C-alpha positions in Angstrom: 0.0 0.0 0.0 1.3 3.5 -0.8 1.6 5.5 2.4 1.9 8.8 0.5 -1.6 8.8 -1.0 -3.9 11.6 0.0 -7.3 9.8 0.0 -9.9 11.7 2.0 -12.8 10.5 4.0 -15.4 13.0 5.2 -13.3 14.6 7.9 -9.8 13.2 7.5 -7.3 13.9 4.7 -3.7 12.7 4.0 -1.2 11.9 5.2 0.1 15.1 3.5 3.8 16.2 3.5 4.3 19.1 6.0 7.5 21.0 6.3 6.9 21.4 10.0 5.2 18.2 10.9 6.5 15.6 8.5 3.8 13.3 7.3 0.6 14.8 8.8 -2.8 13.1 8.9 -5.2 16.1 8.9 -8.5 16.2 10.7 -11.0 18.9 9.6 -13.1 19.9 12.6 -14.9 23.1 11.4 -17.1 24.0 8.4 -15.2 25.9 5.7 -14.2 29.4 6.8 -15.9 29.3 10.2 -13.3 31.3 12.2 -12.7 33.9 14.9 -10.5 35.8 12.5 -10.8 37.1 9.0 -7.1 37.3 8.2 -6.1 39.4 5.3 -3.5 36.8 4.2 -5.8 33.7 4.4 -5.2 31.5 1.3 -8.7 30.2 1.5 -10.3 33.7 1.1 -12.5 35.8 3.3 -14.1 34.3 6.4 -17.8 33.6 5.7 -18.8 32.8 9.3 -17.0 35.1 11.7 -17.9 33.8 15.1 -16.7 33.1 18.7 -19.5 30.6 19.4 -18.1 27.2 20.3 -20.3 24.3 19.2 -20.1 20.6 18.0 -19.7 21.7 14.4 -19.0 18.2 13.2 -20.0 14.9 15.0 -17.2 13.5 17.3 -18.1 9.9 16.7 -17.9 10.2 13.0 -14.6 12.1 13.1 -13.1 9.4 15.4 -14.3 6.6 13.1 -12.8 8.4 10.1 -9.4 8.7 11.9 -9.4 5.1 13.0 -10.3 3.9 9.6 -7.6 5.9 7.9 -4.9 4.9 10.4 -5.8 1.2 9.8 -5.2 1.7 6.1 -1.7 2.9 6.4 1.4 0.7 6.3 3.4 3.4 8.1 1.8 5.6 10.8 2.0 9.4 10.2 4.3 11.6 12.3 1.3 13.5 13.6 -2.5 13.5 13.6 -3.2 17.2 13.2 -6.5 18.8 14.3 -6.9 21.8 12.0 -9.1 22.2 9.0 -10.7 25.1 7.1 -11.5 27.2 10.1 -10.5 27.6 13.8 -10.4 24.2 15.4 -10.8 25.4 19.0 -14.3 26.5 18.1 -15.3 22.8 18.3 -16.9 22.5 21.8 -15.9 18.8 22.1 -12.3 19.2 21.0 -11.1 17.6 24.3 -13.4 14.6 23.9 -12.3 14.1 20.4 -8.6 14.3 21.2 -9.0 11.9 24.1 -10.9 9.4 21.9 -8.2 9.6 19.2 -5.4 9.1 21.8 -7.1 5.9 23.0 -6.8 4.5 19.5 -3.3 5.5 18.6 0.0 6.5 20.0 0.7 8.9 17.1 1.3 12.4 18.6 -1.6 14.8 18.3 -1.1 18.4 17.1 -3.5 21.4 16.9 -3.0 24.3 14.6 -4.8 27.3 16.1 -4.9 31.1 15.7 -4.7 31.3 19.5 -7.6 33.6 19.9 -9.6 31.4 22.4 -6.7 30.2 24.6 -7.9 32.5 27.3 -11.0 30.3 27.8 -10.5 27.6 30.4 -12.5 25.1 28.5 -10.2 25.5 25.5 -7.1 25.2 27.5 -8.4 22.1 29.2 -9.3 20.5 25.9 -5.8 21.1 24.5 -4.3 19.4 27.6 -5.2 16.2 25.7 -2.7 16.9 22.8 1.1 16.8 22.4 1.7 19.9 20.3 -0.1 23.2 20.0 0.9 25.7 17.2 -0.7 29.1 17.9 -0.2 32.2 15.7 0.9 35.6 16.7 1.0 37.9 13.6 1.2 41.3 15.2 3.0 43.2 18.1 0.3 45.8 18.7 -3.5 45.8 19.0 -3.8 48.1 16.0 -1.8 45.8 13.8 -3.7 42.8 15.1 -7.0 44.4 14.1 -5.5 45.3 10.7 -4.0 41.9 9.9 -6.2 39.4 11.6 -9.5 41.3 11.6 -10.8 39.5 14.8 -14.4 39.1 15.8 -15.5 42.3 17.6 -16.0 40.4 20.9 -12.3 39.5 21.0 -9.9 41.7 23.0 -6.1 42.1 22.3 -5.0 42.0 25.9 -7.3 39.1 26.8 -6.1 37.1 23.8 -2.4 37.8 24.6 -2.8 37.0 28.3 -4.6 33.8 27.5 -1.8 32.7 25.1 0.9 33.5 27.6 -0.8 31.6 30.5 -1.5 28.6 28.2 2.1 28.5 26.9 3.5 28.5 30.4 1.2 25.8 31.8 0.9 23.5 28.8 2.7 20.2 29.4 3.4 19.5 25.8 5.2 21.6 23.2 4.2 25.0 21.9 5.5 26.2 18.5 4.7 29.8 17.8 4.0 30.7 14.2 4.5 34.3 13.1 3.2 35.5 9.7 5.4 38.3 8.4 3.8 40.4 5.6 5.7 42.8 3.3 5.1 46.4 4.0 3.0 45.6 7.1 4.8 43.6 9.7 8.3 43.3 8.2 9.6 46.6 9.6 12.2 46.6 12.3 9.7 48.1 14.8 6.9 45.6 14.1 9.2 42.6 14.2 10.8 43.9 17.5 7.3 44.2 19.0 6.4 40.7 18.0 9.7 39.3 19.2 9.2 41.0 22.6 5.8 39.4 23.0 7.2 36.0 21.9 9.8 36.2 24.7 6.9 36.5 27.1 5.3 33.4 25.8 8.6 31.3 25.9 7.5 28.9 23.2 9.6 25.8 22.4 10.0 27.0 18.8 9.3 30.1 16.8 8.5 29.7 13.1 8.3 32.5 10.6 5.9 32.3 7.6 4.8 34.6 4.9 2.0 34.9 2.3 3.5 32.6 -0.4 0.0 31.8 -1.8 -2.6 34.2 -3.2 -4.3 35.9 -0.2 -7.8 37.1 0.7 -6.7 40.7 0.0 -4.9 41.7 -3.2 -2.3 44.0 -1.6 -0.9 41.3 0.7 2.6 40.4 -0.4 5.3 37.9 0.7 8.6 38.7 2.3 11.6 37.4 0.5 13.4 34.4 2.0 16.6 36.2 2.7 14.7 38.9 4.6 12.9 36.3 6.6 16.2 34.7 7.5 17.5 38.1 8.7 14.4 38.7 10.8 14.5 35.2 12.3 17.7 36.2 14.2 15.7 39.0 16.0 13.8 36.3 18.0 14.8 34.5 21.2 15.2 31.7 20.6 16.1 32.4 17.0 13.1 31.6 14.7 13.1 29.2 11.9 11.7 30.0 8.4 8.9 27.6 7.5 7.5 29.4 4.4 7.4 27.0 1.5 7.9 29.4 -1.4 6.1 27.0 -3.7 8.9 24.5 -3.6 6.8 21.8 -1.7 4.4 20.9 -4.5 6.0 17.5 -4.3 3.7 14.6 -4.1 1.1 16.1 -6.4 0.9 13.4 -9.0 0.3 14.0 -12.7 -3.2 12.5 -12.5 -4.1 15.0 -9.7 -2.8 17.9 -11.8 -4.8 16.8 -14.8 -7.9 16.5 -12.6 -7.4 20.0 -11.4 -6.8 21.3 -14.9 -10.0 19.6 -16.0 -12.0 21.6 -13.4 -10.3 24.9 -14.2 -11.0 24.4 -17.9 -14.7 24.4 -17.2 -14.6 27.6 -15.1 -12.5 29.5 -12.6 -12.5 27.7 -9.2 -11.6 28.6 -5.6 -9.4 26.2 -3.7 -12.6 25.0 -2.0 -14.2 24.3 -5.3 -11.3 22.2 -6.3 -11.2 20.4 -3.0 -14.9 19.6 -3.1 -14.8 18.6 -6.7 -12.0 16.1 -6.1 -12.8 15.0 -2.6 -9.6 16.4 -1.1 -8.7 19.0 1.6 -8.4 22.6 0.6 -4.7 22.6 1.6 -4.1 19.6 -0.7 -5.8 21.5 -3.5 -3.6 24.5 -2.9 -0.4 22.5 -3.3 -1.5 21.4 -6.8 -2.7 24.9 -7.6 0.7 26.2 -6.5 2.4 23.8 -8.9 0.2 24.9 -11.8 1.0 28.6 -11.1 4.7 28.0 -10.8 4.5 26.1 -14.2 2.7 29.0 -15.8 -0.4 26.9 -16.5 -2.8 28.7 -14.1 -3.2 32.1 -12.6 -5.0 33.5 -9.4 -7.7 36.1 -9.5 -9.4 37.9 -6.7 -13.1 38.3 -6.9 -16.0 38.8 -4.4 -13.7 38.5 -1.4 -12.2 35.2 -2.6 -9.3 33.8 -4.6 -10.1 32.0 -7.8 -7.8 30.0 -10.1 -8.0 30.1 -13.9 -6.3 27.9 -16.4 -3.9 29.6 -18.8 -3.3 26.8 -21.3 -5.6 25.9 -24.2 -8.2 23.2 -24.0 
């Protein structure tokens, strides 16, 4: 059996290659673009359901069954089971129950990718106690820049969010890897990076990882920071940060058949990453890897329309 396949069940996708997590089996816990933030750099477009309401957005039993079934199919276990998806996973009210149920079925480490906005809530912190690795985001060093870059739900407060992230990072028994999104002309200045680095020192994460907007973003004026600039900025952090931005070089694993299937969709009409994912039964992030490859090859282009990013084929039929 081929362990690198990216077959998808209803809630589980992968394993997919991840620069940070190795071979990651993804678990999608939240309906598409249900989030506490509406980040200007989001590669999946504008948030369509901006909310802070926690709920059982997808059924726990069905998710656990999907994870168990996919793990049984693999010859080699993944490096992580990653709770993430197309929105903010800590919005799932039974995140802790779900993590505990998965842990009873496998010894593969559990990771959660989160924007960190709800870490101040005791129920969220308690739920995350069931996992091994939490990767929160901190994309700004001031409240004004946070509102500009992350566009949080109006009920969220900068100091509350920051305090919750700090308390969680200090008390969490597992590892915390802090992800920082650096954007050209916005948060790549010396003053902005210094402000973020100062806050990161308060959090004392196990790792700090710098990323940038290498894919088409929700807003047209969002631009990536060059790799050499990111490497320079990484030294401003303590501990020194590592650059995890993929710069479109990680389209590996996207087989020719998958590329052709995506091209077939784009030939019919421009599609968003979600359109491609739904059409092929794969996760949006998987679709984005193939779309990245097509753009890099000059076979497709990205257009912004109605608050979303759409991909259009450039070659003839």
